[in-house]
Structures are given as C-alpha cells and as structure tokens.
C-alpha positions in Angstrom: 83.9 109.0 130.6 81.7 107.2 133.1 81.4 104.5 130.3 84.7 104.0 130.1 85.3 103.3 133.9 82.9 101.0 133.9 84.4 99.0 130.6 87.0 98.9 132.4 86.1 97.8 136.0 83.6 95.0 134.1 87.2 93.8 131.8 89.5 93.6 135.0 86.9 91.7 136.8 86.7 89.2 133.9 90.8 89.7 133.2 91.0 88.7 136.9 88.4 85.4 136.5 89.9 84.4 133.2 93.3 84.6 135.4 92.3 82.3 138.6 91.9 79.1 135.7 95.2 80.3 134.0 96.0 77.0 133.8 93.3 75.2 132.8 91.2 74.6 129.4 88.9 77.8 130.5 92.2 80.5 129.8 92.3 78.3 126.1 88.9 79.0 125.8 88.7 82.3 127.0 91.7 83.3 124.3 90.2 81.5 121.6 87.2 83.8 122.6 88.7 86.9 122.7 90.7 86.1 119.6 87.3 85.1 117.8 85.6 88.5 118.8 88.9 90.3 117.4 89.3 89.0 114.4 85.5 89.1 113.8 85.5 93.2 114.0 88.8 92.8 112.1 87.0 91.2 109.5 84.2 93.4 109.8 85.9 97.0 110.1 88.2 96.1 106.6 84.8 94.4 104.6 86.5 96.6 101.3 90.3 95.7 102.0 90.6 92.2 101.9 94.5 91.9 102.1 94.8 94.9 104.7 91.7 92.4 106.9 93.7 89.5 105.5 97.1 91.1 107.5 95.7 92.3 110.6 94.4 89.3 111.5 97.8 88.0 110.9 98.8 90.1 113.2 95.8 90.0 115.9 96.4 86.0 115.6 100.7 86.5 116.4 99.4 88.4 119.3 97.9 85.6 120.6 99.6 82.6 119.7 102.2 84.7 121.7 100.1 84.5 124.9 99.4 81.7 124.6 103.0 80.4 124.4 104.1 82.8 126.9 101.8 80.6 129.3 104.5 77.7 130.4 106.0 80.8 132.1 103.7 81.6 134.6 101.7 84.6 135.1 105.3 87.4 135.2 105.3 88.0 131.5 101.4 88.0 131.2 101.1 90.6 133.5 104.6 92.6 132.3 103.1 92.3 128.8 98.9 93.6 130.2 101.3 96.8 132.2 103.7 97.8 129.1 100.1 97.9 127.2 97.8 100.0 130.0 100.7 101.8 130.6 101.0 102.8 126.5 97.2 103.8 126.3 97.5 105.7 129.5 100.7 107.6 128.6 99.1 108.1 125.5 96.2 109.6 126.6 97.8 112.1 128.7 100.9 112.9 126.7 98.5 113.8 124.2 95.7 115.4 126.4 98.5 117.9 127.6 101.2 118.0 125.2 99.1 117.2 121.4 99.7 119.8 119.1 100.2 117.4 115.7 98.4 114.9 114.1 99.3 111.7 113.8 96.6 110.5 111.7 93.7 112.3 110.9 91.8 110.6 108.5 92.2 107.4 111.0 92.0 108.2 114.6 91.3 112.4 114.7 92.5 112.4 118.0 95.5 110.7 117.9 98.9 113.0 118.4 102.6 112.1 117.9 103.3 113.6 121.3 100.8 110.9 122.1 102.2 108.2 120.7 106.1 109.1 122.1 104.0 109.7 125.6 102.8 106.2 125.4 106.5 104.2 124.2 108.1 106.3 126.3 105.5 105.1 129.4 105.7 101.9 128.1 108.8 101.5 128.2 109.5 102.9 131.6 106.5 101.1 133.2 108.0 97.5 132.0 111.5 98.3 133.4 109.8 99.1 136.6 108.4 95.8 136.7 
C-alpha cells in the first residue's frame, strides 16, 4: 500500500505540472511521451500475440487521441475523464474488496471480481454525474 500511495503522489504532482502547461507544447510532448510508454508496455506484454498487441495499441492511441481532441474544450472535460477513471478504480477496488465473491477472469487477474467491475461502473456513473 505504501508503494501505491507514493506512486499516486508522484502521479498527481506530474499531472498537476502537465496540466499547468495545458495550452503549451509541453502538454503535447507529455501526451506523446505517455502514449509511447503505454504502447511500449503493451507491445512488450503481447509479444507472442501480434494481433492482440495491434488491437490494444489502436485502443491506447484512440484514448490519447481523444485527450488531444478534448483540449480545445478546456480542462473541464479532461477532469471529468480523469475523475471517472479514478472513480472506476477506487469503486472497483472497494466493491471487490468488500463484496467480491465471483472471479472475473482468474487467469489474467486473479483478484478481480464481477462485483468489483459492477462497483467501478456504478461509482463512475455517480461521480461523473456529480461533477
């Protein structure tokens, strides 16, 4: 848990710094860097399955492209997306921790549960509608 808290703190500081430069080329460079790291990790994980790696790379690129296209609308849509992602992670974690009985896909992620997935979706809907 200590590592996660440190990682979250570092991530929030970096995110704050990048968002401070939202209307500059620094945001574009940071976005390209993050997309490159995500693509590199995806290709590394799916070496033996090139079709899956290609599809996942398209999925990652679509997400980062969406971030780039949201830029002219200001920071609000970006915050809604980030808060939705954080809500999904947090809601999924706690719903799975407290109510998780049915494994979602034990071969891929043994601790993920159906209840956690449903909890993540419910919390995401709630938090994004509140914001």
